[in-house]
C-alpha positions in Angstrom: 64.9 -12.0 2.0 62.2 -14.9 3.2 64.7 -16.8 5.2 63.4 -15.6 8.5 59.7 -16.0 7.6 57.9 -18.3 9.8 56.2 -19.6 6.5 53.3 -22.4 6.6 51.5 -24.6 4.2 47.4 -24.7 3.7 45.1 -26.8 1.8 41.5 -26.9 1.1 38.8 -29.2 2.3 35.1 -29.6 1.3 33.9 -30.1 5.2 35.6 -28.5 8.1 33.6 -30.9 10.6 34.8 -33.9 9.1 38.2 -32.7 8.6 38.3 -32.0 12.0 37.0 -35.5 13.1 39.6 -37.3 10.6 42.5 -35.3 11.7 41.9 -35.5 15.5 40.0 -39.0 15.6 41.6 -41.0 13.0 44.9 -39.6 12.4 45.3 -38.6 16.2 46.7 -34.9 15.4 46.2 -31.6 17.6 43.6 -29.5 15.6 42.8 -26.2 16.9 40.7 -22.8 15.5 43.7 -21.0 13.9 46.0 -19.0 15.8 47.1 -17.3 12.6 45.0 -14.1 13.2 41.5 -12.9 14.2 40.4 -13.0 10.4 41.3 -16.7 10.0 39.2 -17.3 13.4 36.2 -15.4 12.1 36.3 -17.5 9.1 36.3 -20.7 10.7 39.6 -22.1 9.3 41.7 -24.8 11.3 45.2 -25.3 12.3 46.8 -28.6 12.3 49.7 -28.6 14.7 52.5 -31.1 13.5 55.6 -32.5 15.0 58.6 -29.6 15.6 56.0 -27.1 15.8 54.7 -27.0 12.0 51.5 -25.8 11.5 49.0 -26.5 8.6 46.0 -24.3 7.9 42.9 -25.8 6.6 40.2 -23.9 4.8 37.0 -24.7 3.1 36.6 -23.9 -0.3 33.1 -23.7 -2.0 34.2 -24.8 -5.4 36.5 -27.5 -3.8 38.4 -29.9 -5.9 41.0 -32.3 -4.5 44.6 -31.9 -5.0 46.2 -34.7 -7.6 49.5 -35.1 -5.9 50.6 -35.4 -2.1 49.8 -32.3 0.1 51.3 -33.6 3.6 54.0 -36.3 4.2 54.4 -37.9 7.6 57.7 -39.4 8.1 57.5 -42.6 10.7 60.0 -44.7 12.4 57.9 -47.9 11.4 55.8 -48.0 8.1 54.6 -51.4 9.0 53.5 -50.6 12.1 51.9 -47.1 11.2 50.0 -48.6 8.3 48.7 -51.3 10.5 47.6 -48.8 13.0 45.9 -46.3 10.7 44.0 -49.3 8.9 42.7 -50.4 12.3 41.6 -47.0 12.7 39.7 -47.2 9.2 42.2 -45.6 7.0 42.2 -47.0 3.3 45.6 -47.0 1.6 45.8 -46.5 -1.9 46.9 -49.5 -4.1 48.4 -48.5 -7.3 49.0 -51.7 -9.4 50.2 -52.0 -12.5 52.1 -49.0 -12.7 55.6 -47.4 -11.9 54.2 -47.0 -8.2 52.8 -50.2 -7.6 52.3 -51.0 -4.0 52.1 -54.3 -1.9 48.8 -55.5 -0.6 49.0 -53.4 2.4 49.4 -50.3 -0.3 53.1 -49.6 0.3 55.5 -49.0 -2.5 59.0 -50.7 -1.9 60.5 -50.5 -5.3 63.2 -47.4 -4.7 63.3 -44.8 -2.2 62.0 -45.5 1.4 58.8 -47.3 1.7 56.0 -45.1 1.2 52.2 -45.5 1.5 49.5 -43.0 0.1 45.9 -42.5 1.7 43.2 -39.8 1.4 41.4 -37.8 3.8 37.7 -37.2 3.7 37.8 -34.6 1.0 40.0 -36.7 -1.4 43.7 -34.9 -0.5 46.3 -37.2 -0.5 48.7 -37.8 2.5 51.6 -40.1 2.6 53.3 -42.2 5.4 57.0 -42.7 4.6 59.3 -44.7 6.6 62.3 -42.5 7.5 64.8 -45.2 7.8 64.9 -45.7 4.3 
């Protein structure tokens, strides 16, 4: 029934200007006024353009509360290089000490599964970079 739908994801932020700056200047993503429709453009929504033609809709929510889970994962070829590069751009990686998800000094979790590191955007949404080599 929905197999041919061009589905997309969305999440909220608390400040569109800060979001645009972070996603373009810090993460190096293409961000545009939405291409989803006239109503979305008029509402001031943004679209993140990701690899493979994927788009994510960003909207500002007045009573915003950040998600407590990862909202977007970025598979990368080299997690060490990516974490170092993002850190140099001012990204602070999360450190989970004394938990099942304990990370190393760079903020990379390496116990099981592919290495992964979590960080937040200015609105507090949680993102990850994940080594696609496993």
